[in-house]
Structure formats: C-alpha cells, structure tokens
C-alpha positions as CSV (number, residue, x, y, z in Angstrom):
1,M,111.7,-71.5,-135.4
2,A,112.3,-74.7,-133.8
3,A,110.8,-76.7,-137.2
4,A,112.7,-74.5,-139.4
5,R,115.9,-75.3,-137.5
6,T,115.5,-78.9,-137.3
7,Q,114.9,-79.0,-141.0
8,F,117.9,-77.1,-142.0
9,L,120.1,-78.7,-139.7
10,R,119.0,-82.3,-140.8
11,E,118.6,-81.4,-144.5
12,G,120.6,-78.4,-145.4
13,Y,119.8,-75.0,-146.9
14,R,119.2,-76.6,-150.2
15,D,117.0,-79.5,-149.2
16,A,115.0,-77.9,-146.5
17,G,111.4,-77.5,-148.0
18,M,109.2,-74.2,-146.6
19,E,106.2,-76.8,-147.1
20,V,108.0,-79.3,-144.8
21,V,108.8,-76.7,-142.3
22,A,105.3,-75.4,-142.4
23,R,103.8,-79.0,-142.0
24,A,106.1,-79.6,-139.0
25,A,105.2,-76.2,-137.3
26,S,101.7,-76.9,-137.6
27,V,101.1,-73.9,-139.9
28,S,100.1,-73.2,-143.5
29,T,102.6,-72.5,-146.0
30,A,100.8,-69.5,-146.7
31,T,101.1,-68.6,-142.7
32,L,104.8,-69.5,-142.9
33,Y,105.5,-67.0,-146.3
34,A,103.5,-64.2,-144.3
35,Y,106.3,-64.1,-141.5
36,F,109.3,-65.5,-143.8
37,P,109.0,-64.2,-147.7
38,G,111.5,-66.6,-148.7
39,K,113.6,-69.6,-147.4
40,A,116.5,-67.3,-147.3
41,D,114.8,-64.9,-145.2
42,L,114.0,-68.1,-142.9
43,F,117.3,-69.2,-143.0
44,K,119.1,-66.3,-141.9
45,V,116.7,-65.9,-138.9
46,V,117.1,-69.6,-137.9
47,V,121.1,-69.0,-137.7
48,L,120.9,-65.9,-136.0
49,E,118.6,-66.8,-133.0
50,T,120.2,-70.2,-133.1
51,A,124.0,-68.6,-132.5
52,R,122.7,-66.4,-129.9
53,D,120.5,-68.7,-127.8
54,I,123.1,-71.6,-127.8
55,A,126.1,-69.4,-126.4
56,A,124.0,-68.1,-123.7
57,P,125.7,-70.7,-120.8
58,V,129.1,-69.6,-122.2
59,R,128.1,-65.9,-121.3
60,D,126.3,-67.1,-118.1
61,S,130.0,-68.7,-116.8
62,V,131.6,-65.1,-116.6
63,N,129.6,-64.6,-113.5
64,T,131.0,-67.5,-111.7
65,S,132.7,-66.1,-108.3
66,G,135.8,-67.9,-107.0
67,D,139.7,-67.9,-107.4
68,A,141.5,-68.3,-110.8
69,R,140.9,-71.8,-110.7
70,A,137.4,-72.0,-110.2
71,R,136.5,-69.1,-112.8
72,L,138.5,-70.5,-115.4
73,R,136.8,-73.9,-114.7
74,A,133.5,-72.4,-114.9
75,F,134.1,-70.9,-118.0
76,A,136.2,-74.0,-119.7
77,N,133.2,-76.3,-118.9
78,A,130.6,-74.0,-120.1
79,Y,132.6,-73.8,-123.5
80,G,133.5,-77.5,-123.7
81,A,129.8,-78.4,-123.0
82,F,128.7,-75.9,-125.9
83,Q,131.0,-77.3,-128.2
84,T,129.8,-80.9,-127.8
85,L,126.1,-80.0,-128.5
86,P,125.3,-81.6,-131.4
87,V,123.2,-78.4,-132.6
88,T,126.5,-76.2,-132.2
89,R,128.4,-78.6,-134.5
90,A,125.3,-79.0,-136.8
91,M,125.2,-75.3,-137.0
92,F,129.0,-74.6,-137.5
93,R,128.7,-77.3,-140.5
94,L,125.5,-75.5,-141.8
95,V,127.2,-72.1,-141.9
96,T,130.5,-73.2,-143.3
97,A,128.4,-75.2,-146.2
98,E,126.2,-72.0,-147.1
99,R,129.1,-69.2,-146.7
100,R,129.0,-68.2,-150.2
101,R,125.6,-67.9,-150.4
102,F,125.0,-66.2,-147.4
103,D,128.2,-64.4,-146.5
104,D,126.7,-61.9,-144.4
105,V,125.3,-64.6,-142.1
106,A,128.5,-66.6,-141.9
107,E,130.3,-63.0,-141.0
108,Y,127.4,-62.5,-138.0
109,F,128.0,-66.2,-137.0
110,L,131.7,-65.8,-136.8
111,Q,131.4,-62.3,-135.0
112,C,128.9,-63.8,-132.5
113,A,131.3,-66.3,-131.9
114,R,134.2,-64.0,-131.2
115,E,132.2,-61.6,-129.1
116,E,130.1,-64.2,-127.1
117,L,132.6,-67.3,-126.8
118,G,136.1,-65.2,-127.0
119,G,134.4,-62.1,-124.9
120,A,133.7,-64.5,-122.2
121,A,137.1,-66.0,-121.9
122,L,138.6,-62.5,-122.1
123,S,136.2,-61.0,-119.3
124,V,137.4,-63.7,-117.1
125,I,141.2,-63.4,-118.1
126,N,141.1,-59.6,-117.8
127,D,139.3,-60.1,-114.5
128,L,141.9,-62.2,-113.2
129,V,144.7,-60.0,-114.6
130,R,143.2,-57.0,-112.4
131,T,143.0,-58.9,-109.4
132,G,147.1,-59.9,-109.9
133,E,145.7,-63.7,-110.2
134,I,147.5,-64.1,-113.3
135,A,149.9,-62.2,-115.6
136,V,149.1,-62.0,-119.5
137,D,150.5,-59.6,-121.9
138,K,148.2,-60.4,-124.7
139,P,144.8,-61.5,-123.3
140,S,143.3,-62.5,-126.5
141,W,146.3,-64.7,-127.4
142,A,146.0,-66.2,-124.0
143,A,142.0,-66.7,-124.6
144,G,142.6,-68.3,-127.7
145,Q,145.1,-70.8,-126.2
146,L,142.7,-71.9,-123.3
147,M,139.9,-72.0,-126.1
148,G,142.0,-73.8,-128.5
149,M,143.2,-76.7,-125.8
150,I,139.3,-77.5,-125.8
151,D,138.5,-77.0,-129.3
152,H,140.3,-79.9,-130.7
153,V,138.8,-82.8,-128.6
154,T,135.1,-81.2,-128.6
155,L,134.2,-79.2,-131.9
156,V,136.6,-80.7,-134.2
157,L,136.1,-84.2,-132.9
158,G,132.3,-83.8,-133.5
159,L,132.8,-82.1,-137.0
160,S,135.1,-85.0,-138.5
161,A,133.2,-88.2,-136.6
162,G,129.6,-86.8,-136.0
163,D,127.6,-84.5,-134.1
164,E,126.6,-87.1,-131.4
165,T,130.2,-88.3,-131.0
166,L,131.7,-87.3,-127.7
167,P,135.4,-87.1,-126.5
168,L,136.7,-90.6,-125.2
169,R,137.9,-88.6,-121.9
170,P,135.2,-87.2,-119.7
171,L,135.0,-83.4,-120.7
172,G,135.4,-82.1,-117.1
173,E,139.0,-83.7,-117.2
174,I,139.5,-82.3,-120.5
175,C,138.7,-79.0,-119.4
176,D,140.4,-79.4,-116.1
177,D,143.6,-80.0,-117.8
178,A,143.3,-77.4,-120.2
179,V,142.7,-74.9,-117.1
180,E,146.0,-76.6,-115.5
181,T,148.0,-75.9,-118.6
182,F,146.9,-72.4,-118.8
183,L,147.5,-71.9,-115.3
184,A,150.7,-73.0,-115.3
185,R,151.8,-70.6,-118.0
186,Y,149.8,-67.5,-116.7
187,A,149.3,-67.6,-112.9
188,C,151.2,-65.5,-110.4
189,R,153.4,-67.6,-108.1
190,T,151.4,-66.4,-105.1
191,A,147.9,-66.9,-106.6
192,A,145.9,-69.9,-108.1
C-alpha cells in the first residue's frame, strides 16, 4: 500500500504503473495482481485508506479536555497540521484530478472529509454549546467558519504553491488567531 500510495501521489493515476508499484513493494507483479485485479482497484483502496489514516489526529483532537479556548485550539492545531501535510495536499490534488474517472472515490473522499474533519469540529462546537461556553445558532456554519480561516493559509497555499510549502507565519499563530476570531464571535460573555 505504501509503495502504491507513493507512486500514485508522485506520478498520478495515469502514469503510475503496476509493475513499478510491485518492484517498489518488493513483490512480483503477479502477486500484486492477485491482491488487486487492476490498477483501478488498487487506486480506490489507496485513496480510501489514506483518507482514513491521515485524518486520525483531527479525530483524536476531539478528546482534548479544558475550556473552550483549549479545546478549539487543539482542534485548530490538528486541523491545520493535517492541511499542511504534503500527503494531504497531494491526495486532494489526485482525487480532484481523477474525479471524472473515479466519481465514487471522489464522493467517498469528500464524505470522509465532511464526517472526519467537519464532524470533529461539530463535536467540539456542540459540546461547547451544551456547556454554555459558546452560543451558536447553526453549528455547521460555525464549524465551516473556523475551518475556513485555517484552510486558506494551509491547504489552498499548498495546492497552489506546492505540497511542501508552509505558511510564512507559524501554524500555531494562525490557529490561535482563528480560535480568537471564532471566540470573539461566539463565546458567551461569562465564558472563554
């Protein structure tokens, strides 16, 4: 799987060869085909597993304890770190490029992003609403606002300037500013 992921992310679907993947994985081409009848099957598994694996730190950030600021910072920092990973950026680019050929994979990838990433933000926001630390009429909108403040300087930057490109400002500052802006809008006067 690691060899296939590297090949697809580096070469794209069209130019990634099963023979090259097999060599990189130190298996025969016949062995690779025994597990994956075709390149399309291998591609689907690589995208699905990668999407699940790279989102784990964002999912785990939901378990942070503390006040609104601490919990939102934990989420924001995990989300920002996720968006600056070269593998995240390359995977977004690959799935977008292959959407016409693999619409089901692209939809799954988008659904994972909604559930794993947006779901983590919603979980934190809904908990903070329940504890009375923030007041939000539309939690999904608020989650989108928080994530959007981070997306532009992390994911969008990488997609346009290169997978390895990092923001000029430290990621922690970017995330702290996003959280402070979020709390300025949504924090209850007695909380945060």
